[in-house]
C-alpha positions in Angstrom: -62.2 -142.3 32.4 -64.6 -142.9 29.4 -63.6 -142.8 25.9 -65.5 -139.7 25.1 -64.6 -141.0 21.0 -68.7 -141.5 20.8 -69.2 -138.1 22.1 -67.5 -135.7 19.2 -70.1 -135.9 15.9 -72.8 -135.7 18.3 -75.3 -132.6 19.5 -76.1 -131.8 15.6 -71.9 -131.1 14.8 -71.6 -129.4 16.9 -67.9 -129.5 19.3 -67.7 -127.3 22.5 -63.8 -127.4 22.8 -63.0 -126.0 26.4 -59.9 -124.2 27.0 -58.4 -124.4 30.5 -55.8 -122.3 31.5 -53.5 -121.8 35.3 -54.0 -117.8 36.7 -50.8 -115.7 35.9 -49.0 -116.4 32.2 -51.2 -119.3 30.8 -54.2 -117.4 31.8 -53.4 -114.4 29.9 -52.0 -116.0 27.3 -55.5 -117.6 27.5 -57.8 -114.7 26.8 -55.5 -112.9 24.2 -55.5 -116.1 22.1 -59.0 -115.4 23.0 -62.7 -117.9 22.0 -63.6 -115.9 18.9 -60.3 -115.9 17.3 -60.1 -119.9 18.0 -63.5 -120.1 16.3 -62.8 -118.4 13.8 -59.1 -120.5 13.6 -60.9 -124.3 14.0 -62.6 -124.8 10.5 -60.1 -123.5 8.2 -57.1 -125.6 10.6 -59.5 -128.5 11.4 -62.3 -129.1 9.7 -65.6 -127.1 8.7 -68.0 -130.0 8.4 -68.9 -128.7 12.6 -69.8 -126.3 14.1 -67.3 -125.4 17.2 -68.1 -124.0 20.5 -64.7 -122.9 22.9 -64.8 -121.9 26.1 -61.8 -120.2 28.5 -61.6 -120.8 31.7 -59.5 -120.7 34.5 -58.8 -123.4 37.3 -55.5 -123.9 39.2 -55.2 -127.9 39.0 -54.1 -129.7 42.7 -50.5 -131.4 41.8 -50.5 -134.8 43.1 -48.6 -136.3 45.7 -45.5 -136.7 42.7 -46.5 -132.8 42.0 -47.9 -133.6 39.2 -50.6 -132.5 37.1 -53.2 -135.4 37.5 -55.1 -134.2 33.9 -57.2 -137.4 33.5 -58.4 -137.2 36.4 -59.6 -133.5 36.2 -60.6 -133.9 33.0 -63.1 -136.9 33.8 -65.1 -134.8 36.5 -64.4 -130.7 34.1 -65.8 -132.0 31.3 -68.7 -134.1 31.5 -69.9 -130.9 34.1 -69.5 -127.9 32.1 -70.6 -130.5 28.6 -67.0 -130.9 26.2 -66.3 -133.0 23.6 -62.4 -132.1 24.0 -60.3 -129.6 26.6 -56.9 -128.6 26.4 -54.9 -127.7 29.3 -52.9 -124.6 29.5 -49.6 -124.9 32.4 -46.6 -122.8 33.6 -45.3 -125.8 35.3 -42.5 -127.7 33.3 -42.2 -131.1 31.6 -40.6 -134.5 32.7 -37.5 -132.7 33.5 -35.6 -135.9 34.4 -35.9 -136.9 30.8 -37.0 -134.7 27.4 -39.0 -131.6 28.5 -42.2 -132.4 27.3 -44.0 -129.4 25.3 -47.7 -131.4 25.4 -49.4 -134.0 26.1 -51.8 -136.0 24.3 -55.1 -138.0 24.9 -57.1 -138.9 21.7 -58.4 -141.8 23.2 -59.9 -139.2 26.0 -60.1 -136.0 23.7 -57.5 -134.9 26.1 -54.1 -132.2 25.6 -51.9 -130.1 27.6 -49.9 -127.3 26.8 -46.8 -126.9 28.7 -46.2 -123.4 28.2 -42.1 -122.9 29.2 -41.7 -125.8 26.5 -43.2 -123.3 24.3 -40.1 -121.0 24.7 -39.8 -116.6 25.5 -40.2 -115.8 22.1 -43.7 -114.7 19.8 -45.6 -116.9 23.2 -49.3 -116.6 21.8 -48.6 -117.1 18.3 -46.6 -120.5 18.7 -49.5 -121.5 21.6 -52.5 -121.0 19.0 -49.8 -123.5 16.6 -50.1 -125.8 19.1 -53.1 -125.6 20.4 -54.4 -126.2 17.0 -52.4 -129.4 16.0 -53.4 -131.0 18.9 -57.2 -130.4 18.4 -56.9 -131.6 14.8 -54.7 -135.2 16.4 -58.4 -135.6 18.7 -60.4 -134.5 16.0 -62.0 -137.6 14.7 -65.1 -137.9 13.1 -67.8 -140.5 13.0 -66.4 -143.6 12.0 -62.7 -142.2 12.0 -60.8 -144.3 14.6 -59.7 -147.4 12.3 -58.2 -144.8 10.2 -56.2 -142.7 13.9 -55.2 -146.1 14.6 -53.5 -146.7 10.8 -51.8 -143.3 11.8 -50.9 -143.7 15.3 -49.1 -146.8 14.2 -47.2 -145.6 11.8 -46.4 -142.9 14.1 -45.1 -145.0 16.3 -43.0 -146.4 13.3 -41.5 -143.2 12.4 -40.4 -142.7 16.3 -39.1 -146.1 16.5 -36.5 -145.6 13.2 -35.2 -142.5 13.8 -34.6 -143.5 17.6 -32.3 -146.9 15.4 -31.0 -144.0 13.2 -30.5 -139.9 13.5 -29.8 -140.4 9.0 -33.4 -141.3 8.8 -35.0 -138.3 10.2 -35.4 -135.4 7.1 -33.8 -132.6 6.7 -36.2 -130.0 7.9 -36.4 -131.5 11.0 -32.9 -130.2 11.7 -34.6 -127.0 12.0 -37.0 -127.6 15.5 -36.5 -129.6 18.2 -39.3 -131.0 18.8 -40.4 -133.8 18.0 -43.1 -136.4 18.7 -43.3 -139.5 20.8 -45.0 -142.3 22.2 -45.7 -141.1 26.0 -44.8 -143.7 28.7 -47.8 -143.5 30.5 -50.7 -145.9 30.3 -53.3 -143.2 28.5 -51.2 -140.9 27.0 -51.2 -141.7 23.7 -48.2 -138.8 21.8 -45.9 -136.5 23.7 -44.1 -133.8 21.8 -40.8 -133.3 23.1 -37.6 -130.9 22.9 -35.5 -132.8 21.7 -31.1 -132.1 22.5 -29.4 -129.2 23.3 -31.4 -126.6 21.7 -34.5 -128.5 23.1 -32.8 -127.9 26.9 -32.1 -123.9 25.8 -35.7 -123.4 24.2 -36.6 -124.8 27.7 -34.3 -122.9 30.1 -35.5 -119.8 28.1 -38.6 -120.3 28.6 -38.8 -121.0 32.5 -36.9 -117.9 32.5 -39.1 -115.9 30.6 -42.6 -117.2 33.1 -40.6 -116.3 36.2 -41.1 -112.9 34.3 -37.6 -111.5 35.5 -39.0 -108.0 35.6 -41.2 -108.4 38.7 -37.7 -108.1 40.8 -37.6 -104.2 40.7 -41.3 -103.3 41.9 -41.0 -106.4 44.5 -38.4 -106.1 46.2 -38.8 -101.8 47.5 -36.1 -102.8 50.6 -34.2 -103.3 48.0 -34.6 -100.8 45.5 -35.1 -97.8 47.9 -31.5 -98.8 50.3 -30.3 -98.8 46.5 -31.6 -95.6 45.0 -30.2 -94.3 48.1 -26.8 -95.3 48.1 -27.1 -94.6 44.3 -28.1 -91.0 44.9 -24.9 -90.2 48.1 -22.3 -90.9 45.6 -23.3 -87.9 43.2 -23.2 -85.6 45.7 -19.7 -87.3 47.0 -18.1 -85.5 45.0 -14.7 -87.9 45.8 -16.8 -90.1 44.3 -16.1 -87.8 41.2 -13.2 -88.1 41.1 -12.8 -91.6 41.8 -14.8 -92.2 38.7 -12.9 -89.8 36.5 -9.9 -91.9 37.4 -11.1 -95.3 36.5 -11.0 -96.3 33.5 -14.5 -98.3 31.3 -12.7 -101.5 31.6 -12.5 -101.4 35.4 -16.0 -99.8 35.5 -17.2 -102.3 33.0 -15.4 -104.7 35.8 -17.2 -103.0 38.8 -20.5 -103.7 37.1 -20.8 -107.0 36.8 -19.3 -107.7 40.4 -21.9 -105.4 41.3 -24.6 -107.3 39.5 -23.0 -110.7 40.8 -23.2 -109.9 44.4 -26.6 -109.0 44.5 -27.6 -111.6 42.9 -26.0 -114.1 45.0 -26.9 -112.4 47.9 -30.6 -113.0 47.3 -30.1 -115.7 46.2 -28.0 -117.8 48.8 -30.0 -115.3 51.9 -33.2 -116.0 50.3 -32.3 -120.3 49.9 -33.4 -120.2 46.1 -30.6 -123.1 45.1 -32.4 -125.4 45.0 -30.0 -128.6 46.1 -30.5 -132.1 44.4 -32.8 -134.6 46.2 -30.7 -137.8 44.8 -28.9 -138.6 41.5 -32.2 -138.8 39.3 -33.1 -135.7 40.3 -29.4 -133.7 39.0 -30.1 -133.5 36.3 -33.9 -131.6 37.8 -31.3 -129.1 39.5 -29.4 -128.1 37.2 -31.9 -126.8 35.1 -33.7 -125.0 37.9 -31.0 -123.5 39.3 -29.7 -122.5 36.2 -33.2 -120.5 35.1 -33.3 -119.3 38.9 -29.4 -118.3 38.2 -30.7 -116.6 34.5 -34.0 -114.9 36.3 -32.4 -113.6 39.3 -29.2 -111.5 37.3 -32.0 -110.8 34.7 -33.9 -109.0 37.4 -31.3 -107.1 39.1 -29.4 -105.9 35.5 -32.8 -104.8 35.2 -32.7 -102.9 38.0 -28.8 -102.3 37.5 -31.0 -100.0 34.1 -33.7 -98.2 35.6 -31.3 -96.5 38.7 -28.5 -95.9 36.5 -31.0 -93.6 33.8 -33.2 -92.3 36.7 -29.4 -91.2 38.7 -28.0 -90.2 35.0 -31.1 -87.6 34.1 -30.3 -86.3 38.3 -27.2 -85.8 37.9 -27.4 -83.4 34.4 -30.0 -81.4 37.0 -28.4 -81.1 40.3 -25.0 -80.6 38.8 -23.3 -78.2 37.6 -21.2 -78.5 34.3 -18.4 -75.1 35.6 -18.7 -77.2 39.4 -17.7 -80.7 38.1 -15.5 -78.6 35.6 -13.4 -77.4 38.5 -13.4 -80.8 41.2 -12.2 -83.2 38.3 -9.5 -79.7 36.9 -10.5 -80.9 33.8 -13.3 -79.6 31.5 -16.2 -82.2 32.2 -18.4 -83.8 29.2 -21.2 -85.8 28.8 -18.9 -88.8 29.3 -17.6 -87.3 32.9 -21.2 -87.5 33.6 -21.7 -91.0 32.0 -18.2 -92.6 34.6 -18.8 -90.2 37.9 -23.0 -92.0 37.4 -21.3 -96.2 36.2 -20.1 -96.2 39.7 -22.4 -94.2 41.9 -25.0 -97.1 40.8 -22.8 -100.1 41.4 -22.2 -98.3 44.9 -26.4 -98.6 45.1 -26.4 -102.7 43.8 -24.2 -103.6 46.2 -26.3 -101.1 49.0 -29.1 -102.6 46.7 -28.2 -106.3 48.1 -28.3 -105.7 51.7 -31.0 -104.0 51.9 -33.2 -106.5 50.5 -32.8 -108.6 53.8 -35.1 -106.4 55.4 -37.7 -108.0 51.7 -38.8 -111.1 53.4 -38.2 -114.8 52.0 -41.7 -114.9 51.2 -41.9 -111.5 48.7 -38.3 -112.5 47.4 -40.2 -115.7 46.2 -42.9 -114.1 44.8 -40.9 -111.3 42.8 -38.5 -114.0 41.9 -40.9 -117.1 40.5 -44.4 -117.8 38.9 -46.9 -119.1 41.2 -45.9 -123.4 40.1 -43.0 -122.5 40.7 -43.6 -121.7 44.1 -45.9 -124.4 44.7 -43.5 -126.6 43.5 -40.5 -125.4 45.8 -43.3 -125.4 49.0 -44.0 -129.1 48.1 -40.1 -130.2 48.2 -39.3 -128.0 51.2 -42.0 -130.1 53.1 -41.1 -133.4 53.6 -37.7 -131.1 55.7 -40.4 -129.1 57.7 -41.3 -132.7 58.5 -38.8 -134.2 59.8 -37.3 -131.1 61.8 
């Protein structure tokens, strides 16, 4: 890709920034940030010596044969076509899972950067993406004649990285609060990568991957499982033997039954629909562990959301349908709110177990769409394709 350094101060002091986002969550974040907001922030946070023009676009870059984004190749096509001086791409594809997780890649020479949303985390996503984007643009911006200053700054940054690798005690005290570090990228045309360090960094990436999967979508997408769970819970509410059984159970035992019911449905969805990601070799074991952990957490949160919604609906139904005097006569003691809560508690747990079986009527593709983002489904399809070809 030819260098874009010469053109960044041309066009009468006008700089054009393109923000391209994957469909789905990245596009929603890009739209929420907005071109007008960026045009207002860039003079404050980068430079006010040029006129900024920002364009937000939505485009899904195809993965290459290694399952990674050919960012520079696509930028070489997209930037001249759209007359952009700088380009930042937002993706929901996790980066470098076999090493330190990558928050962003930066090529100052080409004026191109990539932000990986899962590594940003799951809280205050729009704010953190905005801050990361502004930081990357500030690093990419080079006024005319500033190449030597940029080279000196890059050399100083490389020396700081080398020193930090030789001894942890050389870090500044404030750096302990953040798991993000700058490291020299191994790719030829990438100057710097922002990476997550240590267990906190891995936890942040895992949380971001789960957030990117949007586990709350499980309830509306799994129609058969939800219907089976609701029908069974309703049966429990109207069946008096369930009332007596729930009344005789201690809260600790009911809590255990809840855990077992949720675990049963999670395990059924995980293995029946082949969502477990076996490592393809020792090199990919760490990557497989992270993907499986995100799948397990996504399903657990999704099924827990289903449980809570079902419990609230069933509790309201129980209060409306079951007369308190009739319930008291069946339980042989005065019925109170806790009596209703316990019978609905057991009925909901029964419903979740039935929902696991009901999910068998949903196709595997429907379950994957409910569990994963589009990029993750693409990654899994690429992983499965060699096996299919070999059959």
